[in-house]
N, C-alpha and C positions, 0 to 999 in steps of 0.2 A: 707771219704774212709775206708775200712778195710784193716787190714793187717795179713798175713798169714807167716808164717815160712813154707819153703818147703823142705829144705836141711840144713844138718849140716856141708858139706862142699861144695867147689866148688865157682865159680864166673863168672863174664862176661856173664851174661845170654841173650839170644836171643831167641825170640818167633818164632815158626813155622808160615809159611804163613796161616794156619786156625787157629792160637792159639791154637792148641790141645797140645801141647808139647813145653818144653822151652830147650834149647841146651845150654850148658855150659862146662867151662873147668875145671879138678880138681884142678889146680893149674897152674903157668906159665911153659908151656913146659912139660905137664903132659897130661894125658887121658882126651877124650872127652866123656861127659854123657848127656843123654836126660830124661828130667824128662816130664812125662805123666800127665797132669792136670786132666784127668779124672780117671785116676785108681790109681795116686799117686805112682806109679812105677817109678823106676830111673833104666836105663841099660846104659850100655857102650857103646858106638858107634866104639871106635878105639882099643879095648882091643884084637881083634882077627888077629892081625898083629905087626910086629916090626915096631918101627919110634924112632923119636928122641923128640917126645913131640910135643903139640900143643900150641900156644900162645893165639889163639882167634879161635872162631868157628862161622860160621854163614849159616843161610839159604838161598838160592835162592828160588826165587819165587815159582818155581814146586817142591821145597823141597830137592832138589841136597844141597849138602854139599860145603862150602867154608872154607877151613881150613888155620891157618897162622903156619908154622913151619921152619925148616932149613934142609938143606942137610946133614950138618955136626954140631955135637953138641960139644960145648966146654964150656960155660959161657952164664947162663940166660940173664944178664943184656946186655951181649956183641950184643947177637941174638937180642933182642928186639930193640934195637938202628941200629944195621948194617944189619943184614942177615935176616931178616924177610922175608918170602916168600911165596907165594902164591900157594896152592893146591887144587885140585876139586876130591870131590868125589860123585858119581850117590847116588840119594837117596834109590837106591835096594840094596846098599853095594856091587855090582856086581864087583867092583874092590876096590884095594888098592887107597889110594890118590894118584893122578897124580900131580906131580910137573910141576908149570906153569913159575916158575923164579920169575920176578920181585920185587927184594930186595927192601924194601921200610921201613919206618919207623912207628911204631906202628901199629895202627888198618887201615881197610879199610871202605869205605862207601859202602854200598849195597843198591841196589834200593828195594823198596818194590813190583814193577809192571813191573820191566824190568829185564835183565840179566847183565844190567849196574854195574860197580863198580868204585871207585875212589880211587886215593892212592897218599901218596907224596915219592919221593924218599928219601932215606936215604943220611946222609952227605958223606957216604963213596962212593955211587955211582952218588951222585948228584953235585959233583965238589964243595961241600961245600956250596951249596944254593940248596933250596929245589924246587923241579918243582912238580906239580901236573898232574896227568895222568887220563884219563876215558877211559876205555876199556871195553870189553863185556867178558863173558864165553859162548861160546857156547854149546849147548847140548852134543857135543862129548867131552868136557871139555879141549876146547883150548880157549887161549886169543886172541881176536881178535878185529878190528876196535879200534886201540889205538891211541888216540891223546893227546897232551900236552895242557892243558888249562892255560894261562898266568895269571897270577892274578897282579893287579895293585898295588904290594908291591916293594917300591922302597928303596934306602940306607941300613944302617945296619941291618933296622928289617927285611930284606928279607933272611938275613941269618940265621934267628932263625929256630927253631923247627915248623913245620906245621903236623896236623895230620887231616886226614879226617875222618868225623864223619858219616855224614848222607847227603842223597839227599834230597833237597826241593821237594814238591809234583810236580807231572808230570816229575820228573828229570830236573826241570827247572834251578836247581842251586844245591849250596853244602853248607851245615853247617860243618865249620873246627875249630879247635883249633890253634891260634897263640901262641907257647910256648916263647912270651916275657917276660919280668918281669914286670908285673905279666901275667899269663895265660889267654887268652880272647877268646871269641866265637865270632865267624864272619861267615856272610851269605854273597855267592857270586852269583850272577844271569850270567847264561850263557848268555843270550841275549843282556842284556843292560849292562854288567859289573858292574854292583853296588854291590859294597864291601860296608857291615856294620859292625860297630863293635856293637854286640848287647848286649854288657854287660857294656862298658862304666865305668869298675871300677877297683879297684888296688888289688883285690882279686883274689884267684885262680878259674875260671869259664871254665868248661869244657861240651860241651855239645854232651852228649853220643849217644844221640838220638832224633830224633822230634816226636811231636803229629802228627797225619794223616794230618790234615787240614795245618799244618806249621806255625800254629800261638805261638805256645809253643814248647819250648825245655826240655826235661828231662835233667837235669844239674847236674853234682857233682860241690860242690862249698863250700868253706869255708867261703863266705861272712858275716855268722853269727858271726864269732869270728875273722875275719881280723884284724891284728893289723900291722901297717905301720912299726914298729920296728923290726919285726920277718922276716927273709928272706922268701920269697914266699914259697919254697918249705918246710921249716919247718914247715909249716901250712896245706899243702895237708892232711896230715892224721888227721886233724881235719874237714875234708869234710864229707857232707851228700848229700842226694838227694833234690834239689830244681826243682820246676816247672818255667821257665823263659818266661816271654811274649815277642816275637820277633819283639818288636814295635821300635827297635832303641835306646831306652832310658835308658834299664837296670834296669829299677826303680821298675817295677812289677816281683817279684819272690815270690813264696811260698815254704816254709820249709817244705818237707814232711817225713824227718826220723831226729832222734835226737840222733843217737847213738856216735856221736863225743862230746856229754855231759861227756861221761865216757875217760877216758883216755887211749890211745892207741886204741880206737876203732871209725871206721868211716863206713860211707856206699858210695858205688859209682858203675858206670858201669850201670846206669839206662837204661833200653830198654822198650819201649812201643808197645803194638801190634797193629794190623791193625785197631782196632776199635777205639783206644783211650781210651778203658774202663779198662785196664789191664796194669800194669807197673810191672816189675820185676827188682830187684837189687842184688848187691853183699853187704854181710856183711863181713868186714875186720877187723883183728888186727894186732897190731904191737909188737914190733917197727920195722922201717925200717931198713934193712940190705943191705950190697952191694950186695947180689945176690936175694935179695927181697925188691927191692926198693918202691914197693907199699904194702908193708907187706903181710900177708897171708889171702888167702880167707877161711872163716869159714861158709860159706851158702849162700843158695839164700832164699830171701822173694818176696812175692807178694801182692802189692798192687791192689785193686779191687775198681774203683770209683763208688760213688752211683751217679744215673742219668746221666751215663755217656754221654749222645748225648748232655747233658748240662754242661759240664766240664769246658767250658771256664769261668773264673770267673769275670775277668772284660773286 
């Protein structure tokens, strides 16, 4: 594959449905921008109205926007854990973002093919136990058809954090992270209730997005440097982008970036386009601070896979 530097700022990229643009945030609870892959122009999506900043930004399949933000702003780290809420804005920018509520933990999973989303409640509104919900965003910008999905987690582990990451092909299930010690990648099928730990490791393994056929995940991971003598969180800043085969063994993983070879630099938040030919990710600098718990975003890069129809390596 080849790698191209797109921007010198921003992070958490997301491809548009037609892969012509990349949506990204300037920083945590800051502005949202779009990068046009044809013209290489960058434009601000949210600079024309007042707001409390945006934590993440997504496209719905028709190009509508889904933002994560907060009704009142106090402190970045507080909001990402407890008051991160869902906002809708139409693709034509005819209205400012509409608050849909549903405070939740970290990110949401957004379907490639439908208007379904999935998210885990925060500890604040989940009674100190994560719950997962699947819902839809109507074309009018309403949250509809909300249902709780019960995961077969029991015991103390069920009280740890969970984060929804991506839907399995055909919305048949969900890929998510369980922030146990260590953080692990899981898949869960809605029909059979099959729950699989896809990483089976002791490293930090976070599945930010799936390739379109569901056979691989684009993963943020520190497995290349994992040291059991160091606390898991202390090694997150040594993460790079990996390509993990979802066969339930965790054995097959390809490291795609090498930023963490340098001190206080790492790569993460990978997102794969609809064809599986393109992958975009964040470049991040440290050190970690109390109000920047994952460091500072310093730009977006683009990976283009050669012979992408044959990207499955094993």
